[in-house]
Structure formats: C-alpha cells, structure tokens
Biopython code that builds the backbone (N, CA, C, O; Angstrom):
import numpy as np
from Bio.PDB.StructureBuilder import StructureBuilder

atoms = [
    (1, "MET", "N", (3.787, -97.801, 16.865)),
    (1, "MET", "CA", (2.867, -97.022, 16.035)),
    (1, "MET", "C", (2.432, -97.893, 14.859)),
    (1, "MET", "O", (3.260, -98.432, 14.125)),
    (2, "THR", "N", (1.137, -98.017, 14.700)),
    (2, "THR", "CA", (0.577, -98.774, 13.598)),
    (2, "THR", "C", (-0.079, -97.801, 12.627)),
    (2, "THR", "O", (-1.181, -97.313, 12.874)),
    (3, "VAL", "N", (0.600, -97.526, 11.532)),
    (3, "VAL", "CA", (0.058, -96.621, 10.525)),
    (3, "VAL", "C", (-0.377, -97.462, 9.335)),
    (3, "VAL", "O", (0.389, -98.265, 8.802)),
    (4, "LYS", "N", (-1.623, -97.257, 8.932)),
    (4, "LYS", "CA", (-2.202, -98.022, 7.828)),
    (4, "LYS", "C", (-2.622, -97.088, 6.706)),
    (4, "LYS", "O", (-2.828, -95.891, 6.904)),
    (5, "LEU", "N", (-2.740, -97.671, 5.533)),
    (5, "LEU", "CA", (-3.226, -96.928, 4.370)),
    (5, "LEU", "C", (-4.671, -96.484, 4.605)),
    (5, "LEU", "O", (-5.524, -97.281, 4.997)),
    (6, "ASN", "N", (-4.923, -95.211, 4.361)),
    (6, "ASN", "CA", (-6.267, -94.649, 4.473)),
    (6, "ASN", "C", (-6.922, -94.754, 3.095)),
    (6, "ASN", "O", (-6.697, -93.915, 2.222)),
    (7, "LYS", "N", (-7.729, -95.790, 2.916)),
    (7, "LYS", "CA", (-8.321, -96.060, 1.598)),
    (7, "LYS", "C", (-9.304, -94.980, 1.162)),
    (7, "LYS", "O", (-9.433, -94.717, -0.033)),
    (8, "LYS", "N", (-9.996, -94.352, 2.102)),
    (8, "LYS", "CA", (-10.900, -93.252, 1.742)),
    (8, "LYS", "C", (-10.122, -92.077, 1.167)),
    (8, "LYS", "O", (-10.556, -91.443, 0.204)),
    (9, "ALA", "N", (-8.976, -91.794, 1.763)),
    (9, "ALA", "CA", (-8.137, -90.697, 1.255)),
    (9, "ALA", "C", (-7.578, -91.047, -0.116)),
    (9, "ALA", "O", (-7.476, -90.184, -0.989)),
    (10, "LEU", "N", (-7.218, -92.305, -0.306)),
    (10, "LEU", "CA", (-6.697, -92.735, -1.605)),
    (10, "LEU", "C", (-7.756, -92.552, -2.689)),
    (10, "LEU", "O", (-7.455, -92.054, -3.774)),
    (11, "GLU", "N", (-8.974, -92.947, -2.405)),
    (11, "GLU", "CA", (-10.059, -92.768, -3.388)),
    (11, "GLU", "C", (-10.340, -91.293, -3.634)),
    (11, "GLU", "O", (-10.574, -90.886, -4.773)),
    (12, "ASN", "N", (-10.319, -90.491, -2.577)),
    (12, "ASN", "CA", (-10.525, -89.053, -2.729)),
    (12, "ASN", "C", (-9.437, -88.456, -3.615)),
    (12, "ASN", "O", (-9.719, -87.631, -4.484)),
    (13, "ALA", "N", (-8.192, -88.877, -3.390)),
    (13, "ALA", "CA", (-7.079, -88.366, -4.193)),
    (13, "ALA", "C", (-7.252, -88.723, -5.664)),
    (13, "ALA", "O", (-7.009, -87.893, -6.541)),
    (14, "LYS", "N", (-7.668, -89.944, -5.932)),
    (14, "LYS", "CA", (-7.885, -90.364, -7.326)),
    (14, "LYS", "C", (-8.959, -89.512, -7.988)),
    (14, "LYS", "O", (-8.815, -89.116, -9.145)),
    (15, "HIS", "N", (-10.034, -89.228, -7.260)),
    (15, "HIS", "CA", (-11.106, -88.386, -7.807)),
    (15, "HIS", "C", (-10.605, -86.968, -8.073)),
    (15, "HIS", "O", (-10.901, -86.383, -9.115)),
    (16, "LEU", "N", (-9.852, -86.426, -7.133)),
    (16, "LEU", "CA", (-9.334, -85.068, -7.312)),
    (16, "LEU", "C", (-8.403, -84.990, -8.519)),
    (16, "LEU", "O", (-8.453, -84.025, -9.282)),
    (17, "ILE", "N", (-7.558, -86.000, -8.691)),
    (17, "ILE", "CA", (-6.661, -86.021, -9.839)),
    (17, "ILE", "C", (-7.462, -86.111, -11.128)),
    (17, "ILE", "O", (-7.178, -85.388, -12.084)),
    (18, "ARG", "N", (-8.454, -86.984, -11.166)),
    (18, "ARG", "CA", (-9.311, -87.103, -12.366)),
    (18, "ARG", "C", (-10.013, -85.793, -12.686)),
    (18, "ARG", "O", (-10.211, -85.452, -13.853)),
    (19, "ASP", "N", (-10.392, -85.055, -11.631)),
    (19, "ASP", "CA", (-11.098, -83.789, -11.822)),
    (19, "ASP", "C", (-10.156, -82.618, -12.082)),
    (19, "ASP", "O", (-10.604, -81.481, -12.227)),
    (20, "GLY", "N", (-8.858, -82.889, -12.142)),
    (20, "GLY", "CA", (-7.883, -81.836, -12.427)),
    (20, "GLY", "C", (-7.577, -80.932, -11.252)),
    (20, "GLY", "O", (-7.019, -79.851, -11.436)),
    (21, "LYS", "N", (-7.929, -81.351, -10.049)),
    (21, "LYS", "CA", (-7.673, -80.534, -8.856)),
    (21, "LYS", "C", (-6.304, -80.897, -8.289)),
    (21, "LYS", "O", (-6.180, -81.503, -7.225)),
    (22, "VAL", "N", (-5.277, -80.497, -9.053)),
    (22, "VAL", "CA", (-3.896, -80.854, -8.741)),
    (22, "VAL", "C", (-3.011, -79.632, -8.921)),
    (22, "VAL", "O", (-3.122, -78.914, -9.916)),
    (23, "ALA", "N", (-2.134, -79.400, -7.958)),
    (23, "ALA", "CA", (-1.081, -78.395, -8.105)),
    (23, "ALA", "C", (0.171, -79.147, -8.523)),
    (23, "ALA", "O", (0.736, -79.910, -7.740)),
    (24, "LYS", "N", (0.599, -78.931, -9.747)),
    (24, "LYS", "CA", (1.778, -79.635, -10.269)),
    (24, "LYS", "C", (3.029, -78.830, -9.933)),
    (24, "LYS", "O", (3.732, -78.327, -10.809)),
    (25, "ASP", "N", (3.272, -78.730, -8.652)),
    (25, "ASP", "CA", (4.397, -77.963, -8.156)),
    (25, "ASP", "C", (5.660, -78.819, -8.113)),
    (25, "ASP", "O", (5.640, -79.990, -8.492)),
    (26, "THR", "N", (6.740, -78.233, -7.654)),
    (26, "THR", "CA", (8.011, -78.960, -7.655)),
    (26, "THR", "C", (8.279, -79.594, -6.299)),
    (26, "THR", "O", (7.659, -79.258, -5.289)),
    (27, "ARG", "N", (9.196, -80.494, -6.317)),
    (27, "ARG", "CA", (9.507, -81.375, -5.193)),
    (27, "ARG", "C", (9.608, -80.668, -3.835)),
    (27, "ARG", "O", (9.045, -81.150, -2.852)),
    (28, "ASP", "N", (10.295, -79.571, -3.768)),
    (28, "ASP", "CA", (10.589, -78.934, -2.484)),
    (28, "ASP", "C", (9.597, -77.841, -2.072)),
    (28, "ASP", "O", (9.867, -77.091, -1.134)),
    (29, "ASP", "N", (8.473, -77.740, -2.749)),
    (29, "ASP", "CA", (7.517, -76.669, -2.462)),
    (29, "ASP", "C", (6.618, -76.937, -1.258)),
    (29, "ASP", "O", (5.959, -76.016, -0.776)),
    (30, "TRP", "N", (6.575, -78.169, -0.763)),
    (30, "TRP", "CA", (5.583, -78.514, 0.256)),
    (30, "TRP", "C", (5.736, -77.688, 1.526)),
    (30, "TRP", "O", (4.731, -77.359, 2.157)),
    (31, "SER", "N", (6.942, -77.347, 1.917)),
    (31, "SER", "CA", (7.111, -76.557, 3.142)),
    (31, "SER", "C", (6.405, -75.198, 3.027)),
    (31, "SER", "O", (5.956, -74.641, 4.028)),
    (32, "GLU", "N", (6.313, -74.679, 1.815)),
    (32, "GLU", "CA", (5.622, -73.407, 1.593)),
    (32, "GLU", "C", (4.131, -73.599, 1.326)),
    (32, "GLU", "O", (3.331, -72.718, 1.642)),
    (33, "HIS", "N", (3.753, -74.728, 0.752)),
    (33, "HIS", "CA", (2.368, -74.951, 0.338)),
    (33, "HIS", "C", (1.515, -75.666, 1.381)),
    (33, "HIS", "O", (0.287, -75.652, 1.293)),
    (34, "ALA", "N", (2.152, -76.284, 2.360)),
    (34, "ALA", "CA", (1.408, -77.035, 3.381)),
    (34, "ALA", "C", (0.503, -76.101, 4.177)),
    (34, "ALA", "O", (0.892, -74.977, 4.494)),
    (35, "PRO", "N", (-0.698, -76.564, 4.498)),
    (35, "PRO", "CA", (-1.587, -75.736, 5.317)),
    (35, "PRO", "C", (-0.965, -75.463, 6.692)),
    (35, "PRO", "O", (-0.296, -76.321, 7.268)),
    (36, "SER", "N", (-1.197, -74.277, 7.191)),
    (36, "SER", "CA", (-0.732, -73.937, 8.533)),
    (36, "SER", "C", (-1.617, -74.636, 9.568)),
    (36, "SER", "O", (-2.671, -75.178, 9.234)),
    (37, "THR", "N", (-1.182, -74.616, 10.805)),
    (37, "THR", "CA", (-1.993, -75.179, 11.885)),
    (37, "THR", "C", (-3.344, -74.467, 11.946)),
    (37, "THR", "O", (-4.372, -75.111, 12.159)),
    (38, "ASP", "N", (-3.353, -73.159, 11.764)),
    (38, "ASP", "CA", (-4.614, -72.408, 11.762)),
    (38, "ASP", "C", (-5.519, -72.850, 10.614)),
    (38, "ASP", "O", (-6.731, -72.972, 10.791)),
    (39, "ASP", "N", (-4.929, -73.091, 9.431)),
    (39, "ASP", "CA", (-5.710, -73.568, 8.284)),
    (39, "ASP", "C", (-6.309, -74.944, 8.586)),
    (39, "ASP", "O", (-7.477, -75.200, 8.290)),
    (40, "GLU", "N", (-5.503, -75.820, 9.174)),
    (40, "GLU", "CA", (-5.993, -77.155, 9.527)),
    (40, "GLU", "C", (-7.144, -77.061, 10.525)),
    (40, "GLU", "O", (-8.175, -77.713, 10.361)),
    (41, "ASN", "N", (-6.958, -76.250, 11.554)),
    (41, "ASN", "CA", (-7.999, -76.116, 12.581)),
    (41, "ASN", "C", (-9.275, -75.519, 12.013)),
    (41, "ASN", "O", (-10.373, -75.948, 12.369)),
    (42, "ALA", "N", (-9.143, -74.538, 11.136)),
    (42, "ALA", "CA", (-10.325, -73.925, 10.513)),
    (42, "ALA", "C", (-11.057, -74.954, 9.653)),
    (42, "ALA", "O", (-12.286, -75.016, 9.673)),
    (43, "PHE", "N", (-10.311, -75.760, 8.898)),
    (43, "PHE", "CA", (-10.929, -76.794, 8.075)),
    (43, "PHE", "C", (-11.646, -77.817, 8.956)),
    (43, "PHE", "O", (-12.769, -78.220, 8.654)),
    (44, "LEU", "N", (-11.006, -78.230, 10.031)),
    (44, "LEU", "CA", (-11.625, -79.178, 10.960)),
    (44, "LEU", "C", (-12.899, -78.615, 11.566)),
    (44, "LEU", "O", (-13.912, -79.310, 11.641)),
    (45, "ASP", "N", (-12.856, -77.359, 11.999)),
    (45, "ASP", "CA", (-14.043, -76.728, 12.598)),
    (45, "ASP", "C", (-15.197, -76.669, 11.615)),
    (45, "ASP", "O", (-16.353, -76.872, 11.987)),
    (46, "LYS", "N", (-14.884, -76.395, 10.372)),
    (46, "LYS", "CA", (-15.933, -76.243, 9.360)),
    (46, "LYS", "C", (-16.432, -77.580, 8.810)),
    (46, "LYS", "O", (-17.628, -77.736, 8.562)),
    (47, "HIS", "N", (-15.526, -78.549, 8.618)),
    (47, "HIS", "CA", (-15.877, -79.775, 7.898)),
    (47, "HIS", "C", (-15.841, -81.049, 8.735)),
    (47, "HIS", "O", (-16.430, -82.055, 8.340)),
    (48, "GLY", "N", (-15.169, -81.030, 9.872)),
    (48, "GLY", "CA", (-15.099, -82.202, 10.725)),
    (48, "GLY", "C", (-14.010, -83.185, 10.323)),
    (48, "GLY", "O", (-13.359, -83.038, 9.288)),
    (49, "HIS", "N", (-13.832, -84.193, 11.175)),
    (49, "HIS", "CA", (-12.754, -85.158, 10.990)),
    (49, "HIS", "C", (-12.961, -86.064, 9.773)),
    (49, "HIS", "O", (-11.984, -86.497, 9.163)),
    (50, "ALA", "N", (-14.189, -86.352, 9.415)),
    (50, "ALA", "CA", (-14.430, -87.234, 8.261)),
    (50, "ALA", "C", (-13.860, -86.613, 6.985)),
    (50, "ALA", "O", (-13.219, -87.308, 6.197)),
    (51, "GLU", "N", (-14.083, -85.332, 6.776)),
    (51, "GLU", "CA", (-13.536, -84.656, 5.593)),
    (51, "GLU", "C", (-12.036, -84.411, 5.736)),
    (51, "GLU", "O", (-11.285, -84.536, 4.769)),
    (52, "TYR", "N", (-11.613, -84.068, 6.927)),
    (52, "TYR", "CA", (-10.185, -83.842, 7.196)),
    (52, "TYR", "C", (-9.382, -85.092, 6.845)),
    (52, "TYR", "O", (-8.305, -85.000, 6.258)),
    (53, "SER", "N", (-9.907, -86.249, 7.205)),
    (53, "SER", "CA", (-9.188, -87.511, 7.001)),
    (53, "SER", "C", (-8.925, -87.806, 5.536)),
    (53, "SER", "O", (-7.996, -88.549, 5.218)),
    (54, "LYS", "N", (-9.717, -87.245, 4.641)),
    (54, "LYS", "CA", (-9.566, -87.513, 3.208)),
    (54, "LYS", "C", (-8.305, -86.887, 2.611)),
    (54, "LYS", "O", (-8.009, -87.100, 1.436)),
    (55, "TRP", "N", (-7.574, -86.130, 3.397)),
    (55, "TRP", "CA", (-6.374, -85.445, 2.913)),
    (55, "TRP", "C", (-5.086, -86.051, 3.461)),
    (55, "TRP", "O", (-4.013, -85.460, 3.341)),
    (56, "PHE", "N", (-5.201, -87.249, 4.071)),
    (56, "PHE", "CA", (-4.049, -87.910, 4.674)),
    (56, "PHE", "C", (-4.063, -89.379, 4.288)),
    (56, "PHE", "O", (-5.042, -90.082, 4.540)),
    (57, "LEU", "N", (-2.977, -89.848, 3.674)),
    (57, "LEU", "CA", (-2.948, -91.226, 3.180)),
    (57, "LEU", "C", (-2.636, -92.258, 4.249)),
    (57, "LEU", "O", (-2.711, -93.457, 3.979)),
    (58, "GLY", "N", (-2.290, -91.830, 5.449)),
    (58, "GLY", "CA", (-2.053, -92.770, 6.536)),
    (58, "GLY", "C", (-2.887, -92.431, 7.755)),
    (58, "GLY", "O", (-3.191, -91.268, 8.020)),
    (59, "VAL", "N", (-3.252, -93.475, 8.495)),
    (59, "VAL", "CA", (-3.937, -93.292, 9.775)),
    (59, "VAL", "C", (-3.184, -94.098, 10.837)),
    (59, "VAL", "O", (-2.762, -95.229, 10.599)),
    (60, "ASP", "N", (-3.030, -93.497, 11.995)),
    (60, "ASP", "CA", (-2.272, -94.075, 13.098)),
    (60, "ASP", "C", (-3.241, -94.543, 14.178)),
    (60, "ASP", "O", (-3.900, -93.730, 14.825)),
    (61, "ASP", "N", (-3.321, -95.854, 14.365)),
    (61, "ASP", "CA", (-4.258, -96.433, 15.325)),
    (61, "ASP", "C", (-3.927, -96.128, 16.778)),
    (61, "ASP", "O", (-4.749, -96.377, 17.660)),
    (62, "GLU", "N", (-2.742, -95.595, 17.044)),
    (62, "GLU", "CA", (-2.395, -95.249, 18.421)),
    (62, "GLU", "C", (-3.073, -93.965, 18.884)),
    (62, "GLU", "O", (-3.041, -93.640, 20.071)),
    (63, "HIS", "N", (-3.679, -93.242, 17.967)),
    (63, "HIS", "CA", (-4.399, -92.013, 18.296)),
    (63, "HIS", "C", (-5.857, -92.172, 17.890)),
    (63, "HIS", "O", (-6.143, -92.778, 16.858)),
    (64, "PRO", "N", (-6.785, -91.641, 18.681)),
    (64, "PRO", "CA", (-8.198, -91.688, 18.292)),
    (64, "PRO", "C", (-8.442, -90.905, 17.001)),
    (64, "PRO", "O", (-7.709, -89.965, 16.689)),
    (65, "ASP", "N", (-9.467, -91.295, 16.260)),
    (65, "ASP", "CA", (-9.718, -90.659, 14.962)),
    (65, "ASP", "C", (-10.266, -89.245, 15.077)),
    (65, "ASP", "O", (-10.481, -88.586, 14.059)),
    (66, "ASP", "N", (-10.498, -88.762, 16.300)),
    (66, "ASP", "CA", (-10.925, -87.374, 16.458)),
    (66, "ASP", "C", (-9.758, -86.478, 16.897)),
    (66, "ASP", "O", (-9.967, -85.368, 17.386)),
    (67, "GLN", "N", (-8.520, -86.981, 16.714)),
    (67, "GLN", "CA", (-7.332, -86.185, 17.000)),
    (67, "GLN", "C", (-6.497, -86.049, 15.733)),
    (67, "GLN", "O", (-6.409, -86.979, 14.932)),
    (68, "LYS", "N", (-5.890, -84.890, 15.563)),
    (68, "LYS", "CA", (-5.066, -84.659, 14.374)),
    (68, "LYS", "C", (-3.903, -85.642, 14.282)),
    (68, "LYS", "O", (-3.471, -85.969, 13.177)),
    (69, "GLY", "N", (-3.389, -86.118, 15.405)),
    (69, "GLY", "CA", (-2.288, -87.054, 15.411)),
    (69, "GLY", "C", (-2.619, -88.402, 14.785)),
    (69, "GLY", "O", (-1.719, -89.186, 14.486)),
    (70, "HIS", "N", (-3.899, -88.674, 14.586)),
    (70, "HIS", "CA", (-4.349, -89.920, 13.953)),
    (70, "HIS", "C", (-4.007, -89.929, 12.464)),
    (70, "HIS", "O", (-3.891, -90.994, 11.858)),
    (71, "TYR", "N", (-3.847, -88.751, 11.880)),
    (71, "TYR", "CA", (-3.704, -88.615, 10.435)),
    (71, "TYR", "C", (-2.266, -88.310, 10.045)),
    (71, "TYR", "O", (-1.658, -87.383, 10.579)),
    (72, "LYS", "N", (-1.725, -89.085, 9.118)),
    (72, "LYS", "CA", (-0.332, -88.981, 8.679)),
    (72, "LYS", "C", (-0.271, -88.883, 7.156)),
    (72, "LYS", "O", (-1.212, -89.274, 6.465)),
    (73, "PHE", "N", (0.805, -88.373, 6.653)),
    (73, "PHE", "CA", (1.098, -88.292, 5.224)),
    (73, "PHE", "C", (0.083, -87.425, 4.457)),
    (73, "PHE", "O", (-0.700, -87.926, 3.651)),
    (74, "PRO", "N", (0.121, -86.111, 4.731)),
    (74, "PRO", "CA", (-0.783, -85.192, 4.021)),
    (74, "PRO", "C", (-0.459, -85.140, 2.532)),
    (74, "PRO", "O", (0.695, -85.274, 2.125)),
    (75, "ILE", "N", (-1.503, -84.944, 1.729)),
    (75, "ILE", "CA", (-1.319, -84.935, 0.276)),
    (75, "ILE", "C", (-1.854, -83.679, -0.398)),
    (75, "ILE", "O", (-1.839, -83.586, -1.626)),
    (76, "GLY", "N", (-2.324, -82.714, 0.381)),
    (76, "GLY", "CA", (-2.849, -81.511, -0.244)),
    (76, "GLY", "C", (-3.185, -80.436, 0.757)),
    (76, "GLY", "O", (-2.897, -80.549, 1.948)),
    (77, "ASP", "N", (-3.807, -79.382, 0.241)),
    (77, "ASP", "CA", (-4.096, -78.191, 1.038)),
    (77, "ASP", "C", (-5.589, -78.001, 1.309)),
    (77, "ASP", "O", (-6.027, -76.886, 1.594)),
    (78, "PHE", "N", (-6.366, -79.069, 1.224)),
    (78, "PHE", "CA", (-7.818, -79.078, 1.432)),
    (78, "PHE", "C", (-8.588, -78.507, 0.245)),
    (78, "PHE", "O", (-9.808, -78.358, 0.301)),
    (79, "LYS", "N", (-7.871, -78.191, -0.824)),
    (79, "LYS", "CA", (-8.504, -77.744, -2.072)),
    (79, "LYS", "C", (-8.004, -78.581, -3.238)),
    (79, "LYS", "O", (-8.775, -79.005, -4.099)),
    (80, "LYS", "N", (-6.681, -78.812, -3.244)),
    (80, "LYS", "CA", (-6.041, -79.545, -4.337)),
    (80, "LYS", "C", (-5.017, -80.522, -3.775)),
    (80, "LYS", "O", (-4.464, -80.328, -2.692)),
    (81, "ILE", "N", (-4.785, -81.583, -4.551)),
    (81, "ILE", "CA", (-3.660, -82.460, -4.294)),
    (81, "ILE", "C", (-2.410, -81.693, -4.726)),
    (81, "ILE", "O", (-2.419, -81.033, -5.765)),
    (82, "HIS", "N", (-1.363, -81.773, -3.956)),
    (82, "HIS", "CA", (-0.109, -81.121, -4.329)),
    (82, "HIS", "C", (0.929, -82.184, -4.663)),
    (82, "HIS", "O", (1.202, -83.081, -3.864)),
    (83, "ARG", "N", (1.492, -82.071, -5.834)),
    (83, "ARG", "CA", (2.532, -82.997, -6.269)),
    (83, "ARG", "C", (3.663, -83.039, -5.245)),
    (83, "ARG", "O", (4.181, -84.110, -4.929)),
    (84, "CYS", "N", (4.043, -81.875, -4.730)),
    (84, "CYS", "CA", (5.138, -81.815, -3.763)),
    (84, "CYS", "C", (4.785, -82.555, -2.470)),
    (84, "CYS", "O", (5.665, -83.144, -1.843)),
    (85, "ALA", "N", (3.523, -82.534, -2.066)),
    (85, "ALA", "CA", (3.093, -83.257, -0.862)),
    (85, "ALA", "C", (3.160, -84.758, -1.092)),
    (85, "ALA", "O", (3.580, -85.510, -0.213)),
    (86, "VAL", "N", (2.745, -85.190, -2.274)),
    (86, "VAL", "CA", (2.775, -86.612, -2.607)),
    (86, "VAL", "C", (4.223, -87.114, -2.604)),
    (86, "VAL", "O", (4.509, -88.187, -2.072)),
    (87, "ILE", "N", (5.130, -86.340, -3.198)),
    (87, "ILE", "CA", (6.548, -86.720, -3.226)),
    (87, "ILE", "C", (7.103, -86.781, -1.804)),
    (87, "ILE", "O", (7.788, -87.740, -1.447)),
    (88, "SER", "N", (6.816, -85.779, -1.004)),
    (88, "SER", "CA", (7.304, -85.743, 0.376)),
    (88, "SER", "C", (6.765, -86.921, 1.177)),
    (88, "SER", "O", (7.514, -87.577, 1.902)),
    (89, "ALA", "N", (5.481, -87.187, 1.049)),
    (89, "ALA", "CA", (4.865, -88.294, 1.786)),
    (89, "ALA", "C", (5.416, -89.640, 1.321)),
    (89, "ALA", "O", (5.641, -90.536, 2.134)),
    (90, "GLU", "N", (5.633, -89.781, 0.012)),
    (90, "GLU", "CA", (6.176, -91.035, -0.516)),
    (90, "GLU", "C", (7.570, -91.298, 0.077)),
    (90, "GLU", "O", (7.884, -92.426, 0.456)),
    (91, "SER", "N", (8.380, -90.273, 0.153)),
    (91, "SER", "CA", (9.721, -90.407, 0.707)),
    (91, "SER", "C", (9.664, -90.801, 2.181)),
    (91, "SER", "O", (10.378, -91.708, 2.609)),
    (92, "ARG", "N", (8.821, -90.124, 2.955)),
    (92, "ARG", "CA", (8.703, -90.426, 4.383)),
    (92, "ARG", "C", (8.127, -91.817, 4.618)),
    (92, "ARG", "O", (8.579, -92.525, 5.517)),
    (93, "ALA", "N", (7.146, -92.215, 3.833)),
    (93, "ALA", "CA", (6.574, -93.557, 3.981)),
    (93, "ALA", "C", (7.637, -94.616, 3.722)),
    (93, "ALA", "O", (7.686, -95.635, 4.410)),
    (94, "GLY", "N", (8.481, -94.377, 2.737)),
    (94, "GLY", "CA", (9.575, -95.303, 2.446)),
    (94, "GLY", "C", (10.580, -95.381, 3.587)),
    (94, "GLY", "O", (11.077, -96.460, 3.911)),
    (95, "GLN", "N", (10.880, -94.238, 4.197)),
    (95, "GLN", "CA", (11.832, -94.201, 5.309)),
    (95, "GLN", "C", (11.344, -95.042, 6.490)),
    (95, "GLN", "O", (12.143, -95.664, 7.189)),
    (96, "TYR", "N", (10.034, -95.056, 6.704)),
    (96, "TYR", "CA", (9.459, -95.761, 7.854)),
    (96, "TYR", "C", (8.906, -97.137, 7.496)),
    (96, "TYR", "O", (8.231, -97.771, 8.308)),
    (97, "ASP", "N", (9.195, -97.597, 6.278)),
    (97, "ASP", "CA", (8.785, -98.929, 5.819)),
    (97, "ASP", "C", (7.269, -99.134, 5.784)),
    (97, "ASP", "O", (6.783, -100.234, 6.046)),
    (98, "TYR", "N", (6.539, -98.092, 5.465)),
    (98, "TYR", "CA", (5.098, -98.215, 5.233)),
    (98, "TYR", "C", (4.911, -98.447, 3.736)),
    (98, "TYR", "O", (4.514, -97.552, 2.990)),
    (99, "ASP", "N", (5.207, -99.669, 3.325)),
    (99, "ASP", "CA", (5.279, -99.990, 1.903)),
    (99, "ASP", "C", (3.969, -99.791, 1.174)),
    (99, "ASP", "O", (3.971, -99.323, 0.035)),
    (100, "ASP", "N", (2.830, -100.137, 1.803)),
    (100, "ASP", "CA", (1.550, -99.973, 1.121)),
    (100, "ASP", "C", (1.233, -98.500, 0.883)),
    (100, "ASP", "O", (0.685, -98.138, -0.158)),
    (101, "ILE", "N", (1.576, -97.661, 1.839)),
    (101, "ILE", "CA", (1.355, -96.227, 1.687)),
    (101, "ILE", "C", (2.315, -95.665, 0.641)),
    (101, "ILE", "O", (1.907, -94.893, -0.227)),
    (102, "ARG", "N", (3.581, -96.050, 0.720)),
    (102, "ARG", "CA", (4.579, -95.602, -0.261)),
    (102, "ARG", "C", (4.158, -95.983, -1.673)),
    (102, "ARG", "O", (4.246, -95.166, -2.590)),
    (103, "ASP", "N", (3.699, -97.223, -1.855)),
    (103, "ASP", "CA", (3.294, -97.685, -3.182)),
    (103, "ASP", "C", (2.076, -96.924, -3.692)),
    (103, "ASP", "O", (2.010, -96.576, -4.871)),
    (104, "ALA", "N", (1.112, -96.666, -2.810)),
    (104, "ALA", "CA", (-0.079, -95.907, -3.205)),
    (104, "ALA", "C", (0.296, -94.492, -3.615)),
    (104, "ALA", "O", (-0.229, -93.964, -4.596)),
    (105, "LEU", "N", (1.200, -93.883, -2.867)),
    (105, "LEU", "CA", (1.659, -92.534, -3.211)),
    (105, "LEU", "C", (2.407, -92.532, -4.534)),
    (105, "LEU", "O", (2.261, -91.600, -5.325)),
    (106, "GLY", "N", (3.206, -93.561, -4.786)),
    (106, "GLY", "CA", (3.909, -93.673, -6.061)),
    (106, "GLY", "C", (2.947, -93.746, -7.231)),
    (106, "GLY", "O", (3.184, -93.140, -8.276)),
    (107, "LYS", "N", (1.859, -94.489, -7.058)),
    (107, "LYS", "CA", (0.848, -94.592, -8.125)),
    (107, "LYS", "C", (0.127, -93.268, -8.327)),
    (107, "LYS", "O", (-0.197, -92.905, -9.457)),
    (108, "LEU", "N", (-0.131, -92.539, -7.231)),
    (108, "LEU", "CA", (-0.750, -91.220, -7.368)),
    (108, "LEU", "C", (0.186, -90.283, -8.128)),
    (108, "LEU", "O", (-0.258, -89.527, -8.992)),
    (109, "LEU", "N", (1.465, -90.331, -7.811)),
    (109, "LEU", "CA", (2.431, -89.484, -8.510)),
    (109, "LEU", "C", (2.472, -89.805, -10.001)),
    (109, "LEU", "O", (2.570, -88.899, -10.829)),
    (110, "GLU", "N", (2.398, -91.089, -10.346)),
    (110, "GLU", "CA", (2.349, -91.473, -11.752)),
    (110, "GLU", "C", (1.119, -90.888, -12.433)),
    (110, "GLU", "O", (1.201, -90.415, -13.567)),
    (111, "LYS", "N", (-0.022, -90.918, -11.746)),
    (111, "LYS", "CA", (-1.251, -90.339, -12.316)),
    (111, "LYS", "C", (-1.105, -88.830, -12.498)),
    (111, "LYS", "O", (-1.514, -88.279, -13.520)),
    (112, "ILE", "N", (-0.523, -88.171, -11.505)),
    (112, "ILE", "CA", (-0.329, -86.722, -11.595)),
    (112, "ILE", "C", (0.593, -86.386, -12.763)),
    (112, "ILE", "O", (0.283, -85.505, -13.565)),
    (113, "ASP", "N", (1.706, -87.074, -12.861)),
    (113, "ASP", "CA", (2.688, -86.783, -13.902)),
    (113, "ASP", "C", (2.225, -87.248, -15.280)),
    (113, "ASP", "O", (2.705, -86.750, -16.298)),
    (114, "GLY", "N", (1.301, -88.193, -15.315)),
    (114, "GLY", "CA", (0.814, -88.699, -16.587)),
    (114, "GLY", "C", (-0.226, -87.822, -17.250)),
    (114, "GLY", "O", (-0.467, -87.938, -18.452)),
    (115, "ASP", "N", (-0.845, -86.941, -16.469)),
    (115, "ASP", "CA", (-1.903, -86.067, -17.024)),
    (115, "ASP", "C", (-1.327, -84.845, -17.692)),
    (115, "ASP", "O", (-2.074, -84.013, -18.206)),
]
sb = StructureBuilder()
sb.init_structure("model")
sb.init_model(0)
sb.init_chain("A")
sb.init_seg("    ")
for serial, (resi, resn, name, xyz) in enumerate(atoms, 1):
    if name == "N":
        sb.init_residue(resn, " ", resi, " ")
    sb.init_atom(name, np.array(xyz, "f"), 0.0, 1.0, " ", f" {name:<3s}", serial, name[0])
structure = sb.get_structure()
C-alpha cells in the first residue's frame, strides 16, 4: 500500500482552520463525531470525489481515486475540521510510518491549538 500526503486536503484544512471552521473537541470524540457511511455516501453523491478528497490527508494509490478506499486519514465531518480526527489520524499515521502525513497532521494540530 502506497499512501501519500494529499496536498489538496492539507491546503483545504489550513483554509478551514484560518476561517475558524474547527471543532475543538477532545481526543476521544472522533468515534462519535465521524461521519457515518450514509453521511459519506450522501456527500459523495452531492459533491463528488474531488470535494470528498479534501477531507482526507492521505491517498492510497492501490485504489482508484473514484473509490472511497483511495482516501485515508479523515480530518473532519465535511463541514468542520475536528481536532479529535486530526489527533486520531496523526496517531495512526505514526503507527504506519507515514511520516509526511503524521508531520502535516501535527502542524495542523498546532494551528488548531494555537488559535
């Protein structure tokens, strides 16, 4: 599996943070705040894969970009960046040695906590 940093998602996240579209929730909230499969499918149907991709900091080249499996490390609920999602994704990226993704998530967390 080749997972790379999704630079479009990183830029989108920076813009959302600058615009104050952040849920400053706690570390373990992501299981409750993560979009459901139905929410993901509804967002995809309405906005397409290009917009969907902006909410995932990793992309997996083993899957085509028109499949949900192509997108890894979610960072929000399609409305706001969630601090808990960033923390969860940073931890998982570190576990799998995706250092560039982990580092990008760490910088996003610093921006979130710094505001």
